[in-house]
Structures are given as structure tokens and as C-alpha cells.
C-alpha positions, -999 to 999 in steps of 0.1 A, spaced: 0 0 0 13 35 -9 20 58 20 -6 84 27 18 113 21 21 103 -16 0 125 -40 -34 109 -45 -29 112 -83 2 91 -81 -13 66 -57 -43 60 -80 -25 59 -114 -8 31 -133 28 40 -143 43 35 -177 54 -2 -182 86 -5 -203 93 -35 -225 110 -66 -209 147 -64 -204 168 -96 -204 188 -104 -173 226 -97 -175 243 -125 -195 210 -140 -206 212 -152 -242 182 -139 -260 171 -124 -293 156 -91 -283 130 -78 -307 106 -61 -283 118 -25 -276 127 -11 -310 164 -5 -306 186 -2 -337 201 -36 -344 236 -22 -351 261 -5 -328 265 33 -327 287 50 -353 324 44 -348 328 82 -346 305 82 -315 328 58 -297 359 78 -308 344 110 -295 337 94 -261 372 79 -259 388 113 -267 367 132 -242 386 154 -218 382 144 -181 377 180 -172 343 179 -190 332 154 -164 343 174 -134 323 204 -145 286 208 -151 277 203 -188 266 231 -211 230 237 -200 217 241 -235 238 214 -252 250 241 -276 275 220 -294 248 194 -302 223 221 -313 249 235 -337 256 201 -352 219 192 -355 210 226 -370 234 220 -399 220 185 -406 183 196 -403 187 230 -420 173 249 -391 188 275 -368 203 263 -334 177 283 -315 150 261 -329 164 230 -311 160 220 -274 180 189 -262 166 165 -237 174 134 -217 157 111 -243 126 122 -261 106 112 -230 122 142 -213 111 164 -243 75 150 -238 76 158 -201 89 194 -208 61 199 -234 34 186 -211 46 210 -183 49 239 -207 17 236 -227 -9 218 -205 -20 235 -173 -32 216 -142 -69 209 -150 -62 212 -187 -66 186 -213 -43 164 -236 -57 146 -266 -43 119 -287 -54 91 -311 -58 57 -296 -40 33 -295 -6 51 -293 24 56 -270 12 47 -235 33 73 -218 11 102 -230 -18 96 -204 8 91 -177 23 125 -183 -11 141 -184 -21 126 -151 11 137 -134 3 172 -146 -31 169 -130 -47 172 -164 -73 152 -182 -65 131 -212 -89 122 -240 -82 94 -265 -99 94 -299 -100 62 -318 -81 61 -351 -104 60 -381 -106 31 -405 -71 19 -417 -55 40 -390 -65 73 -407 -61 105 -386 -93 112 -366 -89 150 -371 -125 160 -364 -126 139 -332 -94 154 -320 -106 190 -327 -138 184 -308 -119 176 -276 -109 213 -273 -77 201 -257 -48 223 -248 -25 200 -268 -26 170 -292 2 145 -292 6 125 -324 32 98 -327 41 97 -364 49 69 -373 26 57 -347 34 32 -320 25 4 -318 10 3 -353 39 17 -374 14 36 -395 21 71 -409 0 102 -413 9 126 -441 24 160 -432 -4 176 -453 -31 162 -430 -11 172 -399 -6 207 -413 -44 211 -418 -50 198 -383 -26 224 -369 -43 252 -389 -77 242 -375 -64 239 -339 -58 266 -314 -35 246 -291 -2 229 -295 4 198 -317 34 177 -307 45 154 -335 64 126 -319 88 115 -346 107 88 -327 107 65 -357 106 90 -385 141 82 -399 127 48 -411 98 66 -429 97 82 -463 86 116 -451 86 138 -420 70 170 -406 101 191 -402 91 216 -429 58 223 -410 77 238 -381 89 267 -403 53 275 -413 32 268 -382 41 281 -347 19 256 -329 39 225 -340 67 210 -320 86 180 -333 103 155 -309 130 131 -319 152 105 -302 186 90 -306 174 56 -292 161 42 -325 178 58 -355 213 64 -339 217 32 -318 220 52 -286 190 39 -265 214 33 -235 227 69 -236 193 87 -233 192 117 -257 165 134 -277 155 168 -289 127 191 -299 124 213 -330 101 243 -330 101 280 -337 125 300 -315 98 316 -294 84 282 -285 118 267 -277 125 298 -255 94 289 -233 102 252 -232 137 260 -220 122 277 -189 107 243 -179 135 219 -184 159 207 -157 189 229 -152 214 204 -167 191 178 -183 218 163 -207 251 151 -194 284 159 -210 290 124 -225 256 123 -241 260 158 -257 293 148 -272 281 114 -284 249 128 -299 267 155 -318 291 128 -333 261 106 -341 241 131 -360 271 144 -379 278 108 -392 247 107 -415 264 82 -439 267 56 -412 232 62 -398 216 60 -432 232 26 -440 215 12 -409 182 28 -418 183 12 -453 190 -22 -438 160 -18 -415 137 -8 -444 148 -37 -465 144 -62 -437 111 -47 -427 98 -54 -462 112 -90 -462 98 -98 -428 64 -84 -437 63 -104 -469 74 -137 -454 49 -134 -425 21 -126 -449 29 -158 -468 27 -176 -435 -9 -164 -429 -2 -133 -407 -17 -99 -414 10 -72 -413 1 -35 -411 21 -13 -435 49 1 -414 70 33 -416 89 25 -384 117 1 -374 91 -25 -363 60 -42 -377 27 -49 -361 13 -83 -370 -20 -101 -364 -15 -138 -356 -34 -161 -381 -56 -175 -353 -58 -143 -334 -38 -157 -306 -12 -130 -302 -4 -137 -266 2 -174 -273 26 -164 -301 44 -140 -278 48 -167 -251 58 -194 -276 86 -172 -290 97 -162 -255 101 -199 -246 125 -201 -276 145 -172 -264 129 -146 -287 114 -115 -271 87 -96 -290 61 -72 -275 25 -81 -267 -1 -56 -256 -29 -73 -235 -55 -46 -243 -87 -47 -263 -81 -44 -300 -44 -52 -296 -43 -87 -280 -44 -106 -313 -12 -89 -324 25 -88 -316 49 -60 -323 83 -71 -337 114 -49 -338 134 -53 -370 167 -69 -361 197 -81 -381 191 -105 -409 202 -133 -386 178 -123 -359 149 -119 -383 157 -154 -397 156 -168 -361 123 -151 -356 108 -166 -387 122 -200 -377 106 -196 -343 72 -188 -358 74 -218 -381 82 -239 -351 51 -227 -333 30 -235 -364 45 -270 -366 38 -276 -329 2 -265 -333 -4 -287 -363 11 -317 -345 -11 -311 -315 
């Protein structure tokens, strides 16, 4: 039982539940939390090795200015349009504290990233979920009718991997008086993005992470892109030194090495297509994905059984035990060898079921 001096909101809420993590030394094929299957750029490791010890003795640059300068060149924006964070979850927290008042309202399509309602409740705000329309189309009218202070839109969406065109998001922003945060955690694996909208529309903030595209999930680094006046307000809300010195140096090196990063993205796209095709041939229904994972419906609708059967074989995928999702599993795109093992594991499950 929670102590009575804990806030009632915290006592009554469910926290965010991360994906399973294998125990140290456990041999497992991990395809459940959407990490990049390749190591970080060699230039990242070199930058960390060459780091001056003095940088660890002192507090880091509070605005991560060296990273912002490097990212601005790659993204073709000005450095004052970028805010660095301790992972994109930190950016989401900053945005929630900046744009949604206690007693306010956050809206988002459903299902989506399950951290959003947690952040709203911590802010003592209401959250309203609006079901995606047919074929995961944007429920724009439903979102507008909520009259929320902000709309959070994961694009590509998690857990579906589906993508909403920038044109439709731009129209939503023009029709909406509040903030629209476009959570682009997976956008480097897609064919388009909403970066250009930030220059046109002051009520759009984009958040991105280094956990997926740049193989730095263990480092914790993300950033926001918005118009300078918006970034200025978000900066007031962030922790004093929210990014450590190692993370700033590593993230700058990672985003500068676009050649290496793009090679990993192309591998993921190719394997995503191969895995989707082979699973479809095996009787699975696979949603079109623009992310580094796929969302697949088990042939018999027994998503949980597939998840457990693969886990017994040492293969971790993600299962969501919720209405409308329980017949599916989410599979991170791994290396070719990991994906082959996954396909072999699913074939083994099918053979076992037929034998039974």
C-alpha cells in the first residue's frame, strides 16, 4: 500500500510499463523495444574515448549548444529552434509541463504511445483518447472536438507503425488553437517527416530521439524542434542540466555521421519489407509500417500465445494485452540473422500447433 503522504494522483494511477529487459548475461534475441540492431557509429565511440576528463568534473553546457549547432546543420534549421533532452521522453515531459496546465486537457489518437496519459495525469490534467479511423486514418475532427490544450501525435505511430501525411497534420494544426506535438521517434525509417511544418506553423513541436535511428538507447538523448519563441518557453521548464556531457558529445558525433546512420536505416527498411512479406505468406496480417518495427496479427488471433511461444524459444517480442491489440504482436526489425531466427521460431510454433 502506498504511504498516505504520496499524492493521490500518483497513488491512483498506473505507471508506464517498459518492455521486458533480459537479465545480464541472458542469451536472447531481443526484438521487443525497437532498438537499432547495429552498434553506434564508430565516430561516436571515438568522440567518447577522446573526451577530456575536465568535462566530467564540470557541469555540462545547460543548452547542449555543441549538439544544437551540429543538428542545426543537418536539419537545415537555426540552433535556437532546437532543445536537447534526456531522451525524447524528457522532451515530452517538458512539453506537457509547458503547454498543458493543471486541470487542462491532452488529446491523442488511440492506441498510441502509452506514456502520454501518464504524463497528463502527473500534470493533474485530463486526457482524452480518440479512436483512429478506418485503416489508421487520422481522426482529425474527433481530436478537434476535444478542445484540448494540446494534441500528441506519434508519427509513425506506436504500436502500429502507420504514418499520417504531413499535409493532413498541417491542416489539423491550422484548425487547432493549441499545440500539436508530432512525436517522430521513428521517422528516420519513414519516407517523409514533418520538419518543414515547423517553419510554417508556430503551434507545431517535433520531438525526436537517438534511441532508434542512432543506436543510442542506452545513452538517453532526444531533442525538440520548434520555432524559436516556442523553444524559449520550453527552456524555462527543463531541468537545469538535463543532458550530461558524455551524451552531448556522443549525440553530436552521431548526427554528424549521417552516412553511417543512413546505412542502418536502409537495412531496417529492407528487412522490414522482407519480414512483412514472409509473415504474410505464413498467414499473418501485417500492417504497413514506416517504423523500425512491424505490427502483425496472428493467423488464429492468438497474439499472446505467439508471444509466449517465442519467448520460450529465447525470442522477445512485444505483446499488448489490451482490447483491439491482444491478437497482435509488435516485432522490432533486427539483423538478418535475428529476423531469420524469428521466422524460424514462428514456423516452429505453427508446426507444434499442427502436431497437436
